[in-house]
C-alpha positions as CSV (number, residue, x, y, z in Angstrom):
1,M,76.3,120.1,153.8
2,V,79.7,120.9,152.3
3,R,80.1,117.3,151.8
4,A,77.0,116.6,149.8
5,D,77.6,119.8,147.5
6,R,81.3,118.3,146.9
7,L,79.6,114.9,145.9
8,Q,76.9,116.5,143.8
9,A,79.7,118.7,142.0
10,S,81.8,115.5,141.6
11,G,78.8,113.8,140.2
12,I,78.0,116.4,137.6
13,L,81.7,116.7,136.6
14,L,82.0,112.7,136.1
15,I,78.8,112.9,133.9
16,V,80.2,116.0,131.9
17,L,83.6,114.0,131.4
18,V,81.6,111.0,130.2
19,I,79.6,112.9,127.8
20,V,83.0,114.7,126.5
21,Q,84.8,111.1,126.2
22,F,81.6,109.9,124.3
23,I,81.8,112.7,121.8
24,L,85.5,112.5,121.1
25,L,85.1,108.7,120.7
26,A,82.4,109.3,118.2
27,V,84.2,111.9,116.2
28,A,87.6,110.1,116.4
29,V,86.7,106.4,116.2
30,R,83.7,106.4,114.0
31,P,85.6,107.4,110.8
32,L,88.3,104.7,111.4
33,A,85.6,102.1,112.1
34,V,84.0,103.0,108.8
35,R,87.3,102.6,107.0
36,V,87.9,99.3,108.8
37,R,84.4,98.0,107.8
38,E,85.0,99.1,104.1
39,H,88.3,96.9,104.1
40,R,87.0,93.9,106.2
41,G,86.9,91.4,103.2
42,A,90.4,92.4,102.0
43,A,93.5,90.4,102.6
44,A,95.2,91.3,105.8
45,V,98.3,92.8,104.1
46,D,96.2,94.8,101.8
47,R,93.9,95.9,104.6
48,S,97.1,97.1,106.6
49,A,98.5,98.9,103.8
50,R,95.5,101.0,103.1
51,L,94.5,101.7,106.8
52,A,97.9,102.6,107.8
53,F,99.1,104.5,104.8
54,G,96.1,105.2,102.6
55,D,94.4,103.8,99.4
56,E,97.1,105.0,97.0
57,F,99.7,103.3,99.0
58,G,97.7,100.1,99.2
59,D,97.2,100.3,95.3
60,F,101.0,100.7,94.7
61,I,101.8,97.8,97.0
62,R,99.2,95.7,95.1
63,F,100.9,97.0,91.7
64,L,104.4,96.0,93.2
65,G,103.2,92.5,94.2
66,A,101.8,92.0,90.7
67,E,104.9,93.1,89.0
68,V,107.7,91.6,91.1
69,P,107.8,88.0,91.2
70,P,108.2,86.3,94.6
71,E,111.9,85.5,93.8
72,G,112.6,89.0,93.0
73,R,114.7,91.5,94.8
74,V,113.4,95.0,95.3
75,V,115.7,98.0,95.9
76,V,114.3,100.7,98.0
77,P,115.6,104.3,98.7
78,P,117.6,105.3,101.6
79,M,115.4,106.4,104.7
80,D,116.6,110.0,104.5
81,I,115.0,110.0,101.0
82,D,111.8,108.4,101.8
83,P,111.1,107.2,105.3
84,T,108.2,105.0,104.6
85,F,109.6,103.2,101.5
86,G,113.1,103.5,102.8
87,D,112.3,101.2,105.8
88,V,113.4,97.8,104.5
89,G,111.4,96.1,107.3
90,L,108.1,97.7,106.6
91,V,108.5,97.1,102.9
92,Q,109.4,93.5,103.4
93,Y,106.2,93.2,105.5
94,F,104.2,94.3,102.5
95,L,106.1,92.3,99.7
96,F,107.1,89.3,101.5
97,P,108.7,86.8,100.2
98,R,110.6,89.3,98.0
99,E,113.9,90.3,99.0
100,I,114.2,93.9,99.9
101,V,117.6,95.9,99.7
102,N,118.5,99.3,100.1
103,C,121.3,101.7,99.5
104,P,122.1,103.0,103.1
105,S,121.6,106.7,104.0
106,G,125.0,108.6,103.0
107,A,126.0,105.8,100.5
108,E,127.2,107.1,97.0
109,L,124.0,106.5,95.4
110,P,125.0,106.0,91.7
111,G,127.6,103.5,92.3
112,C,125.2,101.6,94.9
113,I,122.3,101.4,92.3
114,R,124.7,100.2,89.5
115,S,125.9,97.4,91.9
116,L,122.3,96.2,92.3
117,V,121.8,95.0,88.9
118,G,120.5,91.5,87.9
119,T,117.4,89.8,86.0
120,R,115.7,89.6,89.3
121,T,116.4,93.1,90.7
122,F,113.7,95.7,90.6
123,I,114.3,99.3,91.7
124,L,111.6,101.2,93.4
125,R,111.1,104.7,92.1
126,V,109.9,107.1,94.9
127,G,110.6,110.6,96.1
128,G,112.9,111.3,93.3
129,F,115.0,108.1,93.9
130,P,116.7,106.9,91.9
131,V,117.9,109.7,89.3
132,A,117.1,108.4,86.0
133,E,120.8,108.6,84.8
134,D,121.9,106.3,87.6
135,V,119.6,103.4,86.5
136,P,121.4,100.7,84.5
137,P,120.1,100.6,80.6
138,S,119.1,97.0,81.6
139,K,116.0,98.4,83.4
140,G,112.8,99.6,81.8
141,Y,110.4,101.9,83.6
142,L,106.9,100.9,84.8
143,P,104.9,103.9,85.9
144,F,102.4,103.6,88.6
145,S,101.6,107.3,89.2
146,A,103.4,110.6,88.6
147,D,105.6,110.1,91.6
148,W,105.8,106.5,92.0
149,G,106.9,103.4,89.6
150,L,109.2,100.7,89.3
151,Y,112.3,99.9,87.2
152,S,112.0,96.4,86.1
153,P,114.5,94.1,84.0
154,R,113.8,94.3,80.4
């Protein structure tokens, strides 16, 4: 009798756990599934940018891809200023085949930025990087939003 009661209690517990798991999956997975479905026709890189970091990030990556030619070099901020855009490998994934370089954390930024000049060098403006006075006069500013933009060769 005790064994039957335990089996019955275990069965009820199992049913409750399955129901709770189903509810959690429906609440957590459904919104992601809807977002994935919205972007299913997009290119893999665009879809990845939007699903991982949001639509504004995806739009900014598309903006950068349109403004920076494939042979261009993009200067990104140090990781301590912006951990997302400062991640050279991550930005390289989204902007390949462009060359991605950064001023390392702790580097003297004004001098580092001034050393990265050239007709194919673009400087990403994110998170207060770079300070406008540090940008060489040979670069013009292309705004994307209030916080993000691109310094481009004139």
